[in-house]
C-alpha positions as CSV (number, residue, x, y, z in Angstrom):
1,X,94.1,109.9,104.4
2,X,96.5,107.4,105.7
3,X,96.9,107.1,109.4
4,X,100.3,107.8,111.0
5,X,101.9,104.6,111.9
6,X,104.6,106.0,114.4
7,X,102.9,107.9,117.2
8,X,105.7,109.6,119.1
9,X,108.0,109.4,116.1
10,X,105.9,112.2,114.3
11,X,104.9,110.1,111.4
12,X,108.2,108.7,110.2
13,X,106.1,106.0,108.3
14,X,102.5,106.5,107.3
15,X,101.2,103.2,105.9
16,X,97.7,103.4,104.4
17,X,94.9,101.4,105.9
18,X,93.0,99.0,103.5
19,X,90.4,100.6,101.4
20,X,88.2,97.7,100.9
21,X,84.9,96.8,102.8
22,X,86.5,94.8,105.4
23,X,88.6,95.7,108.5
24,X,91.9,94.0,108.7
25,X,93.5,91.8,111.4
26,X,96.9,90.1,111.4
27,X,98.7,87.6,113.5
28,X,102.1,85.7,113.2
29,X,102.2,82.0,112.7
30,X,105.2,79.7,113.2
31,X,104.8,76.0,112.8
32,X,107.4,73.4,113.5
33,X,110.6,73.5,115.6
34,X,113.1,73.5,112.7
35,X,114.0,75.5,109.7
36,X,111.9,73.2,107.6
37,X,108.9,74.5,109.4
38,X,107.0,77.8,108.3
39,X,106.9,81.2,109.5
40,X,104.4,83.8,108.2
41,X,102.4,86.9,108.9
42,X,98.6,86.3,108.3
43,X,96.4,89.2,107.1
44,X,92.7,88.5,107.2
45,X,89.3,90.2,107.2
46,X,88.4,90.8,110.8
47,X,85.5,92.0,113.1
48,X,85.7,95.4,114.5
49,X,87.2,95.7,118.0
50,X,87.4,98.6,120.3
51,X,90.8,99.7,121.4
52,X,92.5,97.3,118.9
53,X,96.4,97.1,119.2
54,X,98.4,97.8,116.1
55,X,101.4,95.5,115.5
56,X,105.0,97.0,115.0
57,X,106.1,97.2,111.4
58,X,109.6,96.0,112.4
59,X,108.6,93.1,114.7
60,X,112.0,93.0,116.6
61,X,115.3,94.8,116.9
62,X,117.2,91.9,115.3
63,X,115.4,92.9,112.0
64,X,116.9,96.3,112.1
65,X,120.4,94.8,112.2
66,X,119.6,92.7,109.2
67,X,118.1,95.6,107.3
68,X,121.2,97.7,108.1
69,X,123.4,95.1,106.8
70,X,121.4,94.3,103.6
71,X,120.6,97.9,102.6
72,X,123.4,100.0,104.1
73,X,126.1,97.4,104.3
74,X,126.7,98.7,107.9
75,X,125.4,96.6,110.6
76,X,126.4,99.3,113.1
77,X,123.7,101.4,111.7
78,X,121.1,99.1,113.3
79,X,120.7,101.2,116.5
80,X,120.0,104.4,114.3
81,X,117.6,102.5,112.1
82,X,115.8,101.2,115.2
83,X,115.5,104.7,116.5
84,X,114.1,106.0,113.1
85,X,111.6,103.2,112.3
86,X,111.6,100.9,115.3
87,X,108.4,102.2,116.8
88,X,106.3,102.3,113.5
89,X,103.1,100.4,113.5
90,X,100.9,98.9,110.8
91,X,97.2,100.0,110.6
92,X,95.6,96.6,111.3
93,X,94.1,95.0,114.4
94,X,96.8,92.7,116.1
95,X,95.2,89.3,116.7
96,X,91.7,90.9,115.8
97,X,88.8,88.5,115.7
98,X,88.6,86.7,112.4
99,X,85.4,87.5,110.3
100,X,83.9,84.1,109.3
101,X,82.6,83.7,105.7
102,X,80.5,80.6,104.8
103,X,81.4,80.8,101.2
104,X,85.1,80.9,102.0
105,X,87.8,83.5,101.4
106,X,90.3,83.1,98.5
107,X,93.9,82.7,99.6
108,X,97.1,84.3,98.6
109,X,100.5,83.1,99.5
110,X,103.0,86.0,99.4
111,X,106.8,85.8,98.8
112,X,109.1,88.6,99.9
113,X,112.0,89.9,98.0
114,X,115.8,89.6,98.6
115,X,116.9,90.9,101.9
116,X,113.3,91.6,103.1
117,X,111.0,89.7,105.5
118,X,107.4,89.0,106.2
119,X,106.2,92.6,107.3
120,X,107.8,94.8,104.6
121,X,104.9,94.3,102.2
122,X,102.1,95.2,104.8
123,X,100.6,97.9,102.7
124,X,99.7,95.6,99.7
125,X,98.8,92.7,102.0
126,X,96.5,94.9,104.2
127,X,94.8,96.2,100.9
128,X,94.2,92.7,99.7
129,X,92.8,91.4,103.0
130,X,90.5,94.5,103.2
131,X,89.1,93.4,99.8
132,X,88.2,89.9,101.1
133,X,91.4,87.8,100.8
134,X,93.4,85.8,103.4
135,X,97.0,86.6,102.7
136,X,99.9,84.6,104.1
137,X,103.1,86.6,103.9
138,X,105.9,84.1,104.3
139,X,109.3,84.8,105.8
140,X,111.7,82.6,103.8
141,X,114.5,80.6,105.6
142,X,116.9,80.1,102.6
143,X,119.2,82.9,103.8
144,X,117.5,85.4,101.5
145,X,115.6,87.2,104.3
146,X,117.3,90.1,105.9
147,X,117.2,87.8,109.0
148,X,114.7,85.2,110.5
149,X,114.5,82.6,113.1
150,X,113.0,79.5,114.3
151,X,112.2,78.3,117.8
152,X,113.9,75.0,118.7
153,X,112.1,72.3,120.8
154,X,114.0,73.5,123.7
155,X,111.9,76.0,125.6
156,X,112.7,79.6,124.9
157,X,115.5,78.9,122.5
158,X,115.7,80.6,119.1
159,X,118.0,80.0,116.2
160,X,118.6,83.0,114.0
161,X,119.2,82.5,110.2
162,X,121.1,85.5,108.7
163,X,121.1,87.0,105.2
164,X,123.8,85.4,103.0
165,X,125.5,86.9,100.1
166,X,126.7,84.9,97.1
167,X,129.9,83.1,98.5
168,X,133.1,84.0,96.9
169,X,133.9,81.7,93.9
170,X,130.3,80.6,93.5
171,X,128.4,81.8,90.3
172,X,125.3,83.8,91.3
173,X,122.9,82.0,89.0
174,X,123.5,78.6,90.8
175,X,123.3,80.1,94.3
176,X,120.1,82.0,93.5
177,X,118.6,79.0,91.5
178,X,118.9,76.8,94.5
179,X,117.4,79.4,96.7
180,X,114.4,80.0,94.4
181,X,113.5,76.3,94.4
182,X,113.6,76.2,98.2
183,X,111.4,79.4,98.3
184,X,108.8,78.0,95.8
185,X,108.7,74.8,97.9
186,X,108.0,76.9,101.1
187,X,105.0,78.5,99.2
188,X,103.8,74.9,98.5
189,X,104.2,73.9,102.2
190,X,102.3,76.9,103.2
191,X,99.4,76.0,101.0
192,X,99.6,72.4,102.5
193,X,99.3,74.1,105.9
194,X,96.1,75.7,105.0
195,X,94.7,72.6,103.3
196,X,95.4,70.8,106.6
197,X,93.6,73.5,108.6
198,X,90.7,73.3,106.2
199,X,90.5,69.5,106.6
200,X,90.3,69.8,110.4
201,X,93.9,69.2,111.3
202,X,94.9,70.8,114.5
203,X,97.9,73.0,113.9
204,X,99.7,74.4,117.0
205,X,101.1,77.9,116.6
206,X,104.3,77.6,118.6
207,X,104.5,81.4,119.1
208,X,101.4,81.0,121.4
209,X,99.5,83.9,119.9
210,X,96.1,84.5,121.4
211,X,94.5,83.4,118.0
212,X,93.4,79.9,117.1
213,X,94.1,78.8,113.4
214,X,91.1,76.6,113.6
215,X,88.8,79.6,113.1
216,X,89.9,79.3,109.4
217,X,88.6,75.8,109.0
218,X,85.2,76.6,107.4
219,X,86.1,80.1,105.9
220,X,88.6,79.4,103.1
221,X,87.9,78.5,99.6
222,X,90.9,76.5,98.6
223,X,89.8,76.2,95.0
224,X,90.7,79.9,94.7
225,X,94.4,80.1,95.5
226,X,97.0,82.4,94.0
227,X,100.6,83.0,94.7
228,X,102.2,86.5,94.7
229,X,105.6,88.1,95.3
230,X,108.0,91.0,94.8
231,X,111.4,90.8,93.1
232,X,113.0,87.5,94.1
233,X,109.5,86.7,95.4
234,X,108.0,87.5,92.0
235,X,110.1,84.8,90.2
236,X,109.4,82.5,93.2
237,X,105.6,82.9,92.5
238,X,106.2,82.0,88.9
239,X,108.3,78.8,89.9
240,X,105.5,77.9,92.4
241,X,103.0,77.6,89.5
242,X,105.3,74.9,88.2
243,X,105.5,73.0,91.5
244,X,101.9,73.1,92.6
245,X,98.8,72.7,90.3
246,X,96.5,74.2,93.2
247,X,97.9,77.6,92.5
248,X,95.6,79.0,89.8
249,X,97.7,82.0,88.9
250,X,100.5,84.3,89.9
251,X,101.0,88.0,90.5
252,X,104.7,88.9,90.2
253,X,105.7,92.5,91.1
254,X,108.8,93.6,89.5
255,X,110.0,90.0,89.2
256,X,113.7,89.4,89.2
257,X,113.7,86.6,86.5
258,X,117.4,85.9,86.6
259,X,117.4,82.9,88.9
260,X,114.9,80.8,86.9
261,X,116.4,78.3,84.5
262,X,115.5,78.3,80.8
263,X,114.1,74.7,80.8
264,X,111.3,75.7,83.2
265,X,109.7,78.4,80.9
266,X,107.7,75.7,78.9
267,X,106.5,74.3,82.2
268,X,104.7,77.3,83.5
269,X,101.1,76.3,83.1
270,X,99.1,79.0,84.5
271,X,98.7,82.8,83.7
272,X,101.0,85.4,85.3
273,X,100.4,89.1,85.9
274,X,103.8,90.9,85.8
275,X,103.6,94.5,87.2
276,X,106.9,96.1,86.6
277,X,108.4,99.4,87.8
278,X,110.0,101.7,85.2
279,X,113.6,101.7,86.6
280,X,114.4,98.1,87.4
281,X,114.0,95.8,84.5
282,X,116.5,94.8,82.0
283,X,115.8,93.8,78.3
284,X,116.8,90.2,79.2
285,X,114.4,90.1,82.1
286,X,111.4,91.5,80.0
287,X,112.3,89.0,77.2
288,X,111.9,86.3,79.6
289,X,108.5,87.5,80.7
290,X,107.5,87.7,77.0
291,X,108.4,84.1,76.5
292,X,105.8,83.2,79.1
293,X,103.1,85.6,77.6
294,X,103.8,83.9,74.3
295,X,102.8,80.5,75.7
296,X,99.8,81.8,77.7
297,X,97.6,84.4,76.2
298,X,96.2,85.3,79.6
299,X,99.6,86.4,81.0
300,X,100.0,90.2,81.1
301,X,103.0,92.5,81.4
302,X,102.5,95.9,82.6
303,X,104.8,98.8,83.8
304,X,104.1,101.6,86.1
305,X,105.7,104.8,84.8
306,X,107.5,107.1,87.5
307,X,108.3,104.1,89.8
308,X,111.4,102.5,91.2
309,X,111.8,98.9,92.6
310,X,111.1,99.9,96.2
311,X,107.8,101.5,95.3
312,X,106.2,98.2,95.6
313,X,107.3,97.8,99.2
314,X,106.3,99.6,102.4
315,X,109.6,101.7,102.0
316,X,107.7,103.8,99.5
317,X,105.9,105.4,102.5
318,X,109.1,106.5,104.2
319,X,109.7,110.3,104.0
320,X,111.9,111.4,101.2
321,X,115.1,112.1,103.0
322,X,115.1,108.8,104.9
323,X,114.1,106.9,101.7
324,X,116.9,108.6,99.7
325,X,119.5,107.9,102.4
326,X,118.7,104.1,102.2
327,X,117.8,103.6,98.5
328,X,118.9,106.6,96.4
329,X,116.4,108.3,94.1
330,X,112.7,107.6,94.6
331,X,110.0,107.4,92.0
332,X,108.0,110.4,90.9
333,X,104.6,108.6,91.1
334,X,102.8,109.1,94.4
335,X,103.2,105.9,96.5
336,X,99.5,105.9,97.2
337,X,98.6,106.0,93.6
338,X,101.3,103.3,92.9
339,X,99.7,101.1,95.5
340,X,96.2,101.6,94.1
341,X,97.3,100.9,90.5
342,X,99.1,97.7,91.8
343,X,96.3,96.3,93.9
344,X,93.6,97.2,91.4
345,X,95.3,95.4,88.5
346,X,96.0,92.5,90.8
347,X,92.4,92.3,92.0
348,X,91.1,92.4,88.3
349,X,93.5,89.7,87.4
350,X,92.6,87.6,90.3
351,X,88.9,88.0,89.8
352,X,89.4,86.8,86.2
353,X,91.4,83.7,87.1
354,X,90.0,82.7,90.5
355,X,86.4,83.2,89.3
356,X,85.6,85.6,92.1
357,X,82.0,87.0,92.7
358,X,83.3,90.5,93.6
359,X,83.2,93.5,91.2
360,X,87.0,93.8,90.6
361,X,86.4,93.6,86.9
362,X,85.8,97.4,87.1
363,X,89.6,97.7,86.9
364,X,90.0,95.3,83.8
365,X,91.3,98.2,81.7
366,X,94.5,98.2,83.8
367,X,95.3,94.8,82.6
368,X,95.5,96.2,79.1
369,X,97.7,99.0,80.2
370,X,95.1,101.7,79.9
371,X,95.8,104.5,82.2
372,X,98.1,107.4,82.5
373,X,100.6,105.7,84.7
374,X,100.4,102.1,83.4
375,X,101.4,100.9,79.9
376,X,102.2,97.5,78.5
377,X,105.9,96.6,77.9
378,X,107.0,100.1,78.8
379,X,110.8,101.1,78.4
380,X,113.1,99.8,80.9
381,X,116.2,101.6,82.1
382,X,118.4,100.0,84.6
383,X,118.7,97.0,86.9
384,X,119.4,96.9,90.6
385,X,118.4,94.6,93.4
């Protein structure tokens, strides 16, 4: 059963702990004093620790303001949102001691969706870390996050980067296309960060967490690296395959294919697993995915029946009334089952293309759409962001 993540809030959010053999720790990493640096939340296998602290799901009140603006269009709702979800926690060990592994953990770079940020996919990131991955959940600085920030060189000074809608008079494709290229480049820079750490380079975390990045040096297998994302992050993951040969494959959760230019489709060299929800995709978007599958026989397109776009985020675990107030109708598939299907299909795909030694191949049937909730190329209904 999932642990309650909200203590005194009476279980407003109940994120499930990882189901794999490893306990999970997490920490925040910020590198550099400009927006060209990196900001991410790292999920990793950790050693057990008595009395471990669990991190907040919404890390700071400013993020409630960003969410209120993006999802509700009413920034003044920030205080109400903060009361409702501000004390919710993630069932992982904050700054927990890293569990070394001589053979090295595979690495996943994760890209969030439009109007999201680094912590809103904690359920899937926790599950993957519990199965033996190091997962770096980026917070993009291209104005597509609900809000984000960087710390300038001046001590104690933060500069916030707000969410930006398409400016009046601009075509959405060109605006989003520029963003998706910046996002994919951030994924590449994140990989470079870990390559530097593995090579022995000292990387200072300017957030001054009680956690030393050098512990990763001999415990990463950077021949086994994948990129993953949801929605805008899904198409970011696809584009990252074009930009960086070290990414062996991509997992795209309900990818929003619109921002990717047609000229790039023949350039995607590696396999992609598309896991779609039933209520999001359009015929045009699925047709673009099929263009990729026709070029790479290892690419797979699956749809989870009974799901909506938000079912692949942590919001799926909000109680029904609060979810409906923010997003409208929710899916009929239980969110725990949706998470299990998503993670197992992803693990089977990653084992196949990263050449892992684990036994994730037991879920290979999911990659062929075999299961009562998963089908290949299922019907699509309507599109929303």
